[in-house]
Every structure is written in structure tokens, then in C-alpha cells.
N, CA, C and O atoms as a CHARMM CRD file, in Angstrom:
* protein
*
  316
    1    1 UNK  N      7.84900   6.46300  16.72800 PROA 1      0.00000
    2    1 UNK  CA     7.03400   5.43200  17.30800 PROA 1      0.00000
    3    1 UNK  C      7.79200   4.11800  17.28400 PROA 1      0.00000
    4    1 UNK  O      7.77400   3.37400  18.26400 PROA 1      0.00000
    5    2 UNK  N      8.45300   3.82600  16.18500 PROA 2      0.00000
    6    2 UNK  CA     9.20700   2.57300  16.09100 PROA 2      0.00000
    7    2 UNK  C     10.28700   2.50600  17.16500 PROA 2      0.00000
    8    2 UNK  O     10.50500   1.44900  17.75800 PROA 2      0.00000
    9    3 UNK  N     10.95800   3.61000  17.41900 PROA 3      0.00000
   10    3 UNK  CA    12.00900   3.63200  18.43400 PROA 3      0.00000
   11    3 UNK  C     11.44800   3.29600  19.81500 PROA 3      0.00000
   12    3 UNK  O     12.08900   2.58200  20.58600 PROA 3      0.00000
   13    4 UNK  N     10.27500   3.79600  20.12700 PROA 4      0.00000
   14    4 UNK  CA     9.65500   3.49200  21.42500 PROA 4      0.00000
   15    4 UNK  C      9.30700   2.01300  21.54200 PROA 4      0.00000
   16    4 UNK  O      9.51900   1.39400  22.58500 PROA 4      0.00000
   17    5 UNK  N      8.77200   1.45700  20.46300 PROA 5      0.00000
   18    5 UNK  CA     8.36900   0.05900  20.50500 PROA 5      0.00000
   19    5 UNK  C      9.55400  -0.90000  20.49600 PROA 5      0.00000
   20    5 UNK  O      9.43300  -2.04200  20.94000 PROA 5      0.00000
   21    6 UNK  N     10.68600  -0.44700  19.99900 PROA 6      0.00000
   22    6 UNK  CA    11.85000  -1.32000  19.89100 PROA 6      0.00000
   23    6 UNK  C     12.86900  -1.09900  20.99800 PROA 6      0.00000
   24    6 UNK  O     14.00000  -1.57300  20.89300 PROA 6      0.00000
   25    7 UNK  N     12.49400  -0.39100  22.05500 PROA 7      0.00000
   26    7 UNK  CA    13.40200  -0.15100  23.17800 PROA 7      0.00000
   27    7 UNK  C     13.80300  -1.45200  23.84400 PROA 7      0.00000
   28    7 UNK  O     13.27300  -2.51800  23.53100 PROA 7      0.00000
   29    8 UNK  N     14.73800  -1.35100  24.75700 PROA 8      0.00000
   30    8 UNK  CA    15.24500  -2.48800  25.52100 PROA 8      0.00000
   31    8 UNK  C     14.09200  -3.34600  26.06200 PROA 8      0.00000
   32    8 UNK  O     13.20900  -2.84700  26.75900 PROA 8      0.00000
   33    9 UNK  N     14.11700  -4.63200  25.73300 PROA 9      0.00000
   34    9 UNK  CA    13.02500  -5.54000  26.09900 PROA 9      0.00000
   35    9 UNK  C     12.83000  -5.66800  27.60400 PROA 9      0.00000
   36    9 UNK  O     11.72100  -5.97200  28.04200 PROA 9      0.00000
   37   10 UNK  N     13.85100  -5.45200  28.40000 PROA 10     0.00000
   38   10 UNK  CA    13.70000  -5.59600  29.84400 PROA 10     0.00000
   39   10 UNK  C     12.87500  -4.46900  30.45800 PROA 10     0.00000
   40   10 UNK  O     12.43800  -4.57500  31.60400 PROA 10     0.00000
   41   11 UNK  N     12.65600  -3.38200  29.70000 PROA 11     0.00000
   42   11 UNK  CA    11.91600  -2.23100  30.22600 PROA 11     0.00000
   43   11 UNK  C     10.51200  -2.12400  29.65400 PROA 11     0.00000
   44   11 UNK  O      9.82900  -1.13000  29.90100 PROA 11     0.00000
   45   12 UNK  N     10.07200  -3.08900  28.91900 PROA 12     0.00000
   46   12 UNK  CA     8.74000  -3.00700  28.31800 PROA 12     0.00000
   47   12 UNK  C      8.02800  -4.34300  28.39900 PROA 12     0.00000
   48   12 UNK  O      8.64400  -5.37700  28.65500 PROA 12     0.00000
   49   13 UNK  N      6.75400  -4.30900  28.18400 PROA 13     0.00000
   50   13 UNK  CA     5.95300  -5.52400  28.27500 PROA 13     0.00000
   51   13 UNK  C      5.29800  -5.85500  26.94400 PROA 13     0.00000
   52   13 UNK  O      4.17200  -6.35100  26.91200 PROA 13     0.00000
   53   14 UNK  N      5.99300  -5.58400  25.84500 PROA 14     0.00000
   54   14 UNK  CA     5.45800  -5.89800  24.53200 PROA 14     0.00000
   55   14 UNK  C      6.60600  -6.23800  23.58900 PROA 14     0.00000
   56   14 UNK  O      7.77600  -6.00500  23.89100 PROA 14     0.00000
   57   15 UNK  N      6.24700  -6.77900  22.46800 PROA 15     0.00000
   58   15 UNK  CA     7.19900  -7.06500  21.40800 PROA 15     0.00000
   59   15 UNK  C      6.95200  -6.08200  20.28100 PROA 15     0.00000
   60   15 UNK  O      5.80300  -5.84900  19.90300 PROA 15     0.00000
   61   16 UNK  N      7.99100  -5.51400  19.74900 PROA 16     0.00000
   62   16 UNK  CA     7.85700  -4.60900  18.61200 PROA 16     0.00000
   63   16 UNK  C      8.69700  -5.11500  17.45200 PROA 16     0.00000
   64   16 UNK  O      9.82000  -5.58500  17.63300 PROA 16     0.00000
   65   17 UNK  N      8.13700  -5.01000  16.27500 PROA 17     0.00000
   66   17 UNK  CA     8.86100  -5.43600  15.07300 PROA 17     0.00000
   67   17 UNK  C      8.73800  -4.35400  14.01500 PROA 17     0.00000
   68   17 UNK  O      7.66500  -3.78800  13.81100 PROA 17     0.00000
   69   18 UNK  N      9.82500  -4.07800  13.35800 PROA 18     0.00000
   70   18 UNK  CA     9.83900  -3.13900  12.23000 PROA 18     0.00000
   71   18 UNK  C     10.10400  -3.97300  10.99500 PROA 18     0.00000
   72   18 UNK  O     11.14100  -4.62800  10.89100 PROA 18     0.00000
   73   19 UNK  N      9.16500  -3.95100  10.05700 PROA 19     0.00000
   74   19 UNK  CA     9.28400  -4.78400   8.86800 PROA 19     0.00000
   75   19 UNK  C      9.55100  -3.93100   7.64000 PROA 19     0.00000
   76   19 UNK  O      8.85100  -2.94400   7.41300 PROA 19     0.00000
   77   20 UNK  N     10.54200  -4.28900   6.84900 PROA 20     0.00000
   78   20 UNK  CA    10.74900  -3.59100   5.57900 PROA 20     0.00000
   79   20 UNK  C      9.55900  -3.82900   4.64800 PROA 20     0.00000
   80   20 UNK  O      8.89800  -4.86400   4.73300 PROA 20     0.00000
   81   21 UNK  N      9.29600  -2.89400   3.78000 PROA 21     0.00000
   82   21 UNK  CA     8.15600  -2.97800   2.86600 PROA 21     0.00000
   83   21 UNK  C      8.18300  -4.25000   2.03400 PROA 21     0.00000
   84   21 UNK  O      7.13000  -4.82500   1.75900 PROA 21     0.00000
   85   22 UNK  N      9.33900  -4.69000   1.63500 PROA 22     0.00000
   86   22 UNK  CA     9.43600  -5.85700   0.76900 PROA 22     0.00000
   87   22 UNK  C      9.55200  -7.18400   1.53600 PROA 22     0.00000
   88   22 UNK  O     10.00500  -8.18400   0.97900 PROA 22     0.00000
   89   23 UNK  N      9.14700  -7.19100   2.79600 PROA 23     0.00000
   90   23 UNK  CA     9.14400  -8.42500   3.57900 PROA 23     0.00000
   91   23 UNK  C      8.21700  -9.43000   2.91400 PROA 23     0.00000
   92   23 UNK  O      7.06500  -9.11800   2.61200 PROA 23     0.00000
   93   24 UNK  N      8.72200 -10.63300   2.68900 PROA 24     0.00000
   94   24 UNK  CA     7.89300 -11.68600   2.08600 PROA 24     0.00000
   95   24 UNK  C      6.87900 -12.17900   3.10700 PROA 24     0.00000
   96   24 UNK  O      7.18600 -12.30400   4.29200 PROA 24     0.00000
   97   25 UNK  N      5.68300 -12.45500   2.64200 PROA 25     0.00000
   98   25 UNK  CA     4.60200 -12.98200   3.48100 PROA 25     0.00000
   99   25 UNK  C      4.37300 -12.07700   4.69500 PROA 25     0.00000
  100   25 UNK  O      4.31200 -12.55100   5.82900 PROA 25     0.00000
  101   26 UNK  N      4.25100 -10.79900   4.44700 PROA 26     0.00000
  102   26 UNK  CA     4.10600  -9.81600   5.52600 PROA 26     0.00000
  103   26 UNK  C      2.86200 -10.08500   6.37400 PROA 26     0.00000
  104   26 UNK  O      2.82500  -9.73400   7.55300 PROA 26     0.00000
  105   27 UNK  N      1.84800 -10.70400   5.77500 PROA 27     0.00000
  106   27 UNK  CA     0.62200 -10.99500   6.52100 PROA 27     0.00000
  107   27 UNK  C      0.86600 -11.96400   7.67300 PROA 27     0.00000
  108   27 UNK  O      0.10800 -11.95900   8.64400 PROA 27     0.00000
  109   28 UNK  N      1.89200 -12.78700   7.59300 PROA 28     0.00000
  110   28 UNK  CA     2.21600 -13.68200   8.70600 PROA 28     0.00000
  111   28 UNK  C      2.60800 -12.87500   9.94800 PROA 28     0.00000
  112   28 UNK  O      2.40900 -13.33200  11.07400 PROA 28     0.00000
  113   29 UNK  N      3.15200 -11.70300   9.74900 PROA 29     0.00000
  114   29 UNK  CA     3.53000 -10.83300  10.86000 PROA 29     0.00000
  115   29 UNK  C      2.35900  -9.96000  11.30300 PROA 29     0.00000
  116   29 UNK  O      2.11200  -9.80400  12.49900 PROA 29     0.00000
  117   30 UNK  N      1.63500  -9.39100  10.33300 PROA 30     0.00000
  118   30 UNK  CA     0.55300  -8.47600  10.68600 PROA 30     0.00000
  119   30 UNK  C     -0.59800  -9.19100  11.38400 PROA 30     0.00000
  120   30 UNK  O     -1.28500  -8.58700  12.20700 PROA 30     0.00000
  121   31 UNK  N     -0.81900 -10.45700  11.07400 PROA 31     0.00000
  122   31 UNK  CA    -1.89600 -11.21000  11.71200 PROA 31     0.00000
  123   31 UNK  C     -1.63300 -11.47400  13.19100 PROA 31     0.00000
  124   31 UNK  O     -2.56000 -11.82000  13.92300 PROA 31     0.00000
  125   32 UNK  N     -0.40700 -11.32000  13.64100 PROA 32     0.00000
  126   32 UNK  CA    -0.07700 -11.57500  15.04500 PROA 32     0.00000
  127   32 UNK  C     -0.22300 -10.33900  15.92500 PROA 32     0.00000
  128   32 UNK  O     -0.28200 -10.45800  17.14800 PROA 32     0.00000
  129   33 UNK  N     -0.28000  -9.16500  15.32400 PROA 33     0.00000
  130   33 UNK  CA    -0.22600  -7.93300  16.09300 PROA 33     0.00000
  131   33 UNK  C     -1.52100  -7.53500  16.76600 PROA 33     0.00000
  132   33 UNK  O     -2.60700  -7.71700  16.21600 PROA 33     0.00000
  133   34 UNK  N     -1.39200  -6.98200  17.97800 PROA 34     0.00000
  134   34 UNK  CA    -2.52800  -6.37300  18.66700 PROA 34     0.00000
  135   34 UNK  C     -2.59800  -4.88400  18.35000 PROA 34     0.00000
  136   34 UNK  O     -3.66900  -4.27900  18.39900 PROA 34     0.00000
  137   35 UNK  N     -1.45000  -4.30100  18.02700 PROA 35     0.00000
  138   35 UNK  CA    -1.36900  -2.90800  17.57300 PROA 35     0.00000
  139   35 UNK  C     -0.54100  -2.91700  16.30500 PROA 35     0.00000
  140   35 UNK  O      0.58800  -3.40600  16.30500 PROA 35     0.00000
  141   36 UNK  N     -1.08400  -2.38700  15.23500 PROA 36     0.00000
  142   36 UNK  CA    -0.39900  -2.35600  13.95300 PROA 36     0.00000
  143   36 UNK  C     -0.27000  -0.90200  13.51600 PROA 36     0.00000
  144   36 UNK  O     -1.27100  -0.22800  13.27100 PROA 36     0.00000
  145   37 UNK  N      0.95600  -0.42900  13.42100 PROA 37     0.00000
  146   37 UNK  CA     1.20900   0.94200  12.97800 PROA 37     0.00000
  147   37 UNK  C      1.77600   0.86700  11.57300 PROA 37     0.00000
  148   37 UNK  O      2.82300   0.26000  11.34600 PROA 37     0.00000
  149   38 UNK  N      1.08400   1.48300  10.64000 PROA 38     0.00000
  150   38 UNK  CA     1.44400   1.39100   9.23100 PROA 38     0.00000
  151   38 UNK  C      1.95700   2.74600   8.76000 PROA 38     0.00000
  152   38 UNK  O      1.26500   3.75800   8.87300 PROA 38     0.00000
  153   39 UNK  N      3.16300   2.75300   8.23900 PROA 39     0.00000
  154   39 UNK  CA     3.77400   3.98000   7.70500 PROA 39     0.00000
  155   39 UNK  C      4.47500   3.62400   6.40800 PROA 39     0.00000
  156   39 UNK  O      5.69700   3.71900   6.30200 PROA 39     0.00000
  157   40 UNK  N      3.69300   3.21700   5.42900 PROA 40     0.00000
  158   40 UNK  CA     4.25500   2.68100   4.19400 PROA 40     0.00000
  159   40 UNK  C      4.27100   3.70100   3.06600 PROA 40     0.00000
  160   40 UNK  O      5.19100   3.70400   2.24900 PROA 40     0.00000
  161   41 UNK  N      3.27800   4.55700   3.01000 PROA 41     0.00000
  162   41 UNK  CA     3.20500   5.52800   1.92200 PROA 41     0.00000
  163   41 UNK  C      2.46600   4.99800   0.71000 PROA 41     0.00000
  164   41 UNK  O      2.54500   5.57900  -0.37200 PROA 41     0.00000
  165   42 UNK  N      1.75000   3.90200   0.88200 PROA 42     0.00000
  166   42 UNK  CA     0.93300   3.33400  -0.19900 PROA 42     0.00000
  167   42 UNK  C     -0.47900   3.15000   0.34900 PROA 42     0.00000
  168   42 UNK  O     -0.68700   2.31000   1.22500 PROA 42     0.00000
  169   43 UNK  N     -1.44400   3.90900  -0.14200 PROA 43     0.00000
  170   43 UNK  CA    -2.80400   3.75300   0.36300 PROA 43     0.00000
  171   43 UNK  C     -3.34200   2.35000   0.09300 PROA 43     0.00000
  172   43 UNK  O     -3.05100   1.74500  -0.93900 PROA 43     0.00000
  173   44 UNK  N     -4.12200   1.85100   1.02600 PROA 44     0.00000
  174   44 UNK  CA    -4.78300   0.55200   0.91900 PROA 44     0.00000
  175   44 UNK  C     -3.79900  -0.61900   0.87200 PROA 44     0.00000
  176   44 UNK  O     -4.14800  -1.68300   0.36100 PROA 44     0.00000
  177   45 UNK  N     -2.59000  -0.45200   1.38700 PROA 45     0.00000
  178   45 UNK  CA    -1.61500  -1.54300   1.38000 PROA 45     0.00000
  179   45 UNK  C     -2.04500  -2.66600   2.31600 PROA 45     0.00000
  180   45 UNK  O     -1.99300  -3.83900   1.94500 PROA 45     0.00000
  181   46 UNK  N     -2.46600  -2.31600   3.51400 PROA 46     0.00000
  182   46 UNK  CA    -2.92800  -3.31300   4.47400 PROA 46     0.00000
  183   46 UNK  C     -4.41000  -3.54600   4.23100 PROA 46     0.00000
  184   46 UNK  O     -5.21200  -2.61200   4.25100 PROA 46     0.00000
  185   47 UNK  N     -4.76000  -4.80500   4.00100 PROA 47     0.00000
  186   47 UNK  CA    -6.15000  -5.15900   3.73200 PROA 47     0.00000
  187   47 UNK  C     -6.72500  -5.92300   4.92000 PROA 47     0.00000
  188   47 UNK  O     -5.98500  -6.33800   5.81100 PROA 47     0.00000
  189   48 UNK  N     -8.02400  -6.10400   4.93200 PROA 48     0.00000
  190   48 UNK  CA    -8.69600  -6.77000   6.03800 PROA 48     0.00000
  191   48 UNK  C     -8.21400  -8.18400   6.29700 PROA 48     0.00000
  192   48 UNK  O     -8.21100  -8.63600   7.44200 PROA 48     0.00000
  193   49 UNK  N     -7.80400  -8.89100   5.24900 PROA 49     0.00000
  194   49 UNK  CA    -7.33700 -10.26400   5.45000 PROA 49     0.00000
  195   49 UNK  C     -5.91900 -10.32100   6.01600 PROA 49     0.00000
  196   49 UNK  O     -5.41400 -11.40600   6.30300 PROA 49     0.00000
  197   50 UNK  N     -5.27900  -9.17700   6.17900 PROA 50     0.00000
  198   50 UNK  CA    -3.93200  -9.11600   6.75500 PROA 50     0.00000
  199   50 UNK  C     -3.97200  -8.81200   8.25200 PROA 50     0.00000
  200   50 UNK  O     -2.92700  -8.76000   8.90000 PROA 50     0.00000
  201   51 UNK  N     -5.17600  -8.61100   8.80700 PROA 51     0.00000
  202   51 UNK  CA    -5.32000  -8.20200  10.19900 PROA 51     0.00000
  203   51 UNK  C     -6.31700  -9.13000  10.88900 PROA 51     0.00000
  204   51 UNK  O     -7.39100  -9.40200  10.35200 PROA 51     0.00000
  205   52 UNK  N     -5.96200  -9.61300  12.07200 PROA 52     0.00000
  206   52 UNK  CA    -6.88300 -10.45500  12.83000 PROA 52     0.00000
  207   52 UNK  C     -8.00500  -9.58600  13.39500 PROA 52     0.00000
  208   52 UNK  O     -7.85400  -8.36500  13.44200 PROA 52     0.00000
  209   53 UNK  N     -9.10600 -10.16200  13.81700 PROA 53     0.00000
  210   53 UNK  CA   -10.19500  -9.37300  14.39800 PROA 53     0.00000
  211   53 UNK  C     -9.77500  -8.72100  15.71800 PROA 53     0.00000
  212   53 UNK  O     -9.18200  -9.36800  16.58000 PROA 53     0.00000
  213   54 UNK  N    -10.08900  -7.44100  15.86100 PROA 54     0.00000
  214   54 UNK  CA    -9.91200  -6.76100  17.12400 PROA 54     0.00000
  215   54 UNK  C     -8.68700  -5.90600  17.37300 PROA 54     0.00000
  216   54 UNK  O     -8.66700  -5.23700  18.40700 PROA 54     0.00000
  217   55 UNK  N     -7.66700  -5.85700  16.53600 PROA 55     0.00000
  218   55 UNK  CA    -6.48900  -5.04700  16.86400 PROA 55     0.00000
  219   55 UNK  C     -6.72000  -3.56500  16.59800 PROA 55     0.00000
  220   55 UNK  O     -7.68500  -3.17500  15.94200 PROA 55     0.00000
  221   56 UNK  N     -5.82000  -2.76100  17.11900 PROA 56     0.00000
  222   56 UNK  CA    -5.80300  -1.33200  16.82600 PROA 56     0.00000
  223   56 UNK  C     -4.89300  -1.13500  15.62500 PROA 56     0.00000
  224   56 UNK  O     -3.74200  -1.57100  15.64200 PROA 56     0.00000
  225   57 UNK  N     -5.39400  -0.48400  14.58300 PROA 57     0.00000
  226   57 UNK  CA    -4.59700  -0.21200  13.38700 PROA 57     0.00000
  227   57 UNK  C     -4.45600   1.29700  13.25500 PROA 57     0.00000
  228   57 UNK  O     -5.45000   2.01900  13.18000 PROA 57     0.00000
  229   58 UNK  N     -3.21900   1.76600  13.22700 PROA 58     0.00000
  230   58 UNK  CA    -2.92600   3.18600  13.09600 PROA 58     0.00000
  231   58 UNK  C     -2.17400   3.38600  11.79500 PROA 58     0.00000
  232   58 UNK  O     -1.06900   2.87200  11.62600 PROA 58     0.00000
  233   59 UNK  N     -2.76800   4.13000  10.87900 PROA 59     0.00000
  234   59 UNK  CA    -2.12400   4.42900   9.60800 PROA 59     0.00000
  235   59 UNK  C     -1.61300   5.85300   9.68300 PROA 59     0.00000
  236   59 UNK  O     -2.40600   6.79300   9.74100 PROA 59     0.00000
  237   60 UNK  N     -0.31300   6.02400   9.68400 PROA 60     0.00000
  238   60 UNK  CA     0.27500   7.35200   9.80700 PROA 60     0.00000
  239   60 UNK  C      0.63500   7.94100   8.45200 PROA 60     0.00000
  240   60 UNK  O      1.35900   8.93300   8.37500 PROA 60     0.00000
  241   61 UNK  N      0.13700   7.33800   7.39400 PROA 61     0.00000
  242   61 UNK  CA     0.39600   7.83800   6.05300 PROA 61     0.00000
  243   61 UNK  C     -0.34800   9.13300   5.78500 PROA 61     0.00000
  244   61 UNK  O     -1.31100   9.47300   6.47200 PROA 61     0.00000
  245   62 UNK  N      0.11300   9.83800   4.78800 PROA 62     0.00000
  246   62 UNK  CA    -0.50300  11.11200   4.41200 PROA 62     0.00000
  247   62 UNK  C     -0.94600  11.07100   2.95400 PROA 62     0.00000
  248   62 UNK  O     -0.75200  12.03000   2.20800 PROA 62     0.00000
  249   63 UNK  N     -1.53600   9.96500   2.56300 PROA 63     0.00000
  250   63 UNK  CA    -2.01000   9.80500   1.19300 PROA 63     0.00000
  251   63 UNK  C     -3.46400  10.21200   1.08500 PROA 63     0.00000
  252   63 UNK  O     -4.24500  10.01300   2.01600 PROA 63     0.00000
  253   64 UNK  N     -3.81800  10.77300  -0.03500 PROA 64     0.00000
  254   64 UNK  CA    -5.20700  11.14700  -0.27600 PROA 64     0.00000
  255   64 UNK  C     -5.90500  10.01200  -0.99700 PROA 64     0.00000
  256   64 UNK  O     -5.41400   9.50300  -2.00500 PROA 64     0.00000
  257   65 UNK  N     -7.06600   9.61900  -0.46700 PROA 65     0.00000
  258   65 UNK  CA    -7.89900   8.59700  -1.08300 PROA 65     0.00000
  259   65 UNK  C     -9.26500   9.23300  -1.28300 PROA 65     0.00000
  260   65 UNK  O     -9.97000   9.51500  -0.31500 PROA 65     0.00000
  261   66 UNK  N     -9.63800   9.45900  -2.53200 PROA 66     0.00000
  262   66 UNK  CA   -10.87500  10.17500  -2.83500 PROA 66     0.00000
  263   66 UNK  C    -12.13400   9.35600  -2.55300 PROA 66     0.00000
  264   66 UNK  O    -13.13200   9.90600  -2.08900 PROA 66     0.00000
  265   67 UNK  N    -12.10400   8.07700  -2.82100 PROA 67     0.00000
  266   67 UNK  CA   -13.28100   7.23600  -2.65000 PROA 67     0.00000
  267   67 UNK  C    -12.90100   6.01200  -1.82700 PROA 67     0.00000
  268   67 UNK  O    -12.59900   4.96300  -2.39600 PROA 67     0.00000
  269   68 UNK  N    -12.90800   6.12200  -0.48200 PROA 68     0.00000
  270   68 UNK  CA   -12.48900   4.99400   0.35100 PROA 68     0.00000
  271   68 UNK  C    -13.42500   3.80100   0.17700 PROA 68     0.00000
  272   68 UNK  O    -14.61400   3.98200  -0.08900 PROA 68     0.00000
  273   69 UNK  N    -12.90600   2.59100   0.32400 PROA 69     0.00000
  274   69 UNK  CA   -13.74700   1.40000   0.18200 PROA 69     0.00000
  275   69 UNK  C    -14.78600   1.31800   1.29100 PROA 69     0.00000
  276   69 UNK  O    -14.62300   1.90900   2.35800 PROA 69     0.00000
  277   70 UNK  N    -15.83900   0.59000   1.02600 PROA 70     0.00000
  278   70 UNK  CA   -16.94000   0.45300   1.98900 PROA 70     0.00000
  279   70 UNK  C    -16.48900  -0.20900   3.28600 PROA 70     0.00000
  280   70 UNK  O    -17.10000   0.00800   4.33300 PROA 70     0.00000
  281   71 UNK  N    -15.43400  -1.00900   3.23300 PROA 71     0.00000
  282   71 UNK  CA   -14.98800  -1.70600   4.44100 PROA 71     0.00000
  283   71 UNK  C    -14.51500  -0.74300   5.51700 PROA 71     0.00000
  284   71 UNK  O    -14.53100  -1.09000   6.69700 PROA 71     0.00000
  285   72 UNK  N    -14.09800   0.44700   5.14200 PROA 72     0.00000
  286   72 UNK  CA   -13.66700   1.42800   6.14000 PROA 72     0.00000
  287   72 UNK  C    -14.81600   1.90100   7.00600 PROA 72     0.00000
  288   72 UNK  O    -14.60700   2.33400   8.13900 PROA 72     0.00000
  289   73 UNK  N    -16.01100   1.82200   6.48800 PROA 73     0.00000
  290   73 UNK  CA   -17.16500   2.29500   7.24700 PROA 73     0.00000
  291   73 UNK  C    -17.37600   1.46400   8.51200 PROA 73     0.00000
  292   73 UNK  O    -17.99300   1.93700   9.46600 PROA 73     0.00000
  293   74 UNK  N    -16.87300   0.23800   8.52600 PROA 74     0.00000
  294   74 UNK  CA   -17.06100  -0.61200   9.69800 PROA 74     0.00000
  295   74 UNK  C    -15.97500  -0.42100  10.73300 PROA 74     0.00000
  296   74 UNK  O    -16.11500  -0.88000  11.86700 PROA 74     0.00000
  297   75 UNK  N    -14.90400   0.24300  10.36900 PROA 75     0.00000
  298   75 UNK  CA   -13.79500   0.44100  11.30300 PROA 75     0.00000
  299   75 UNK  C    -14.09100   1.63000  12.20100 PROA 75     0.00000
  300   75 UNK  O    -14.61800   2.64900  11.75400 PROA 75     0.00000
  301   76 UNK  N    -13.74600   1.48500  13.46700 PROA 76     0.00000
  302   76 UNK  CA   -13.90300   2.63400  14.35600 PROA 76     0.00000
  303   76 UNK  C    -12.70200   3.53500  14.17900 PROA 76     0.00000
  304   76 UNK  O    -11.61500   3.06700  13.84100 PROA 76     0.00000
  305   77 UNK  N    -12.88800   4.82000  14.40500 PROA 77     0.00000
  306   77 UNK  CA   -11.78200   5.74900  14.19800 PROA 77     0.00000
  307   77 UNK  C    -11.76800   6.79400  15.29000 PROA 77     0.00000
  308   77 UNK  O    -12.77200   7.05200  15.95400 PROA 77     0.00000
  309   78 UNK  N    -10.60200   7.38500  15.45600 PROA 78     0.00000
  310   78 UNK  CA   -10.43600   8.47100  16.42100 PROA 78     0.00000
  311   78 UNK  C     -9.67800   9.59700  15.73800 PROA 78     0.00000
  312   78 UNK  O     -8.77000   9.35400  14.94200 PROA 78     0.00000
  313   79 UNK  N    -10.04500  10.80200  16.04500 PROA 79     0.00000
  314   79 UNK  CA    -9.34600  11.93300  15.45100 PROA 79     0.00000
  315   79 UNK  C     -8.77500  12.81300  16.54200 PROA 79     0.00000
  316   79 UNK  O     -8.14300  13.82800  16.24800 PROA 79     0.00000
């Protein structure tokens, strides 16, 4: 997915950024995104205050969370 988003800018109509996990002030980047794809391997890493209202958030992690927080109930999901 990252490779598709980071293709030659002249052939696409979006900006893609790949951020290392240890990026300082990562929320400054995540708050700008309309589509946020998270592949970190740490459950609950991205919190609600790191995302502006209305974006699509795709978590491609494979972590098990036994008791998800109540805030997830408000998020729409697709399977």
C-alpha cells in the first residue's frame, strides 16, 4: 500500500507519507490525513486526538484486543 501511495507524484492526485514509528510529534502528520493507514504492530497506538474528524482510518495490524475501548463503537467499519 505504501508503494502505491508513494508513486511518482506526476501520476497521482494525492500526497503520501511513510512515517517511521519513532517520528517525533507524529500527531502533526496524522491530523492532516484524509486517509490514514496504520501498520505499526502496537494496538491502540493511534488515538482519537491524533485524527481529525471524518478521515478513513485503516488499521492493517494483526493484534488481538480482548476488550476494545468504548470509542470504537462510534467508528464505522467495513469487513
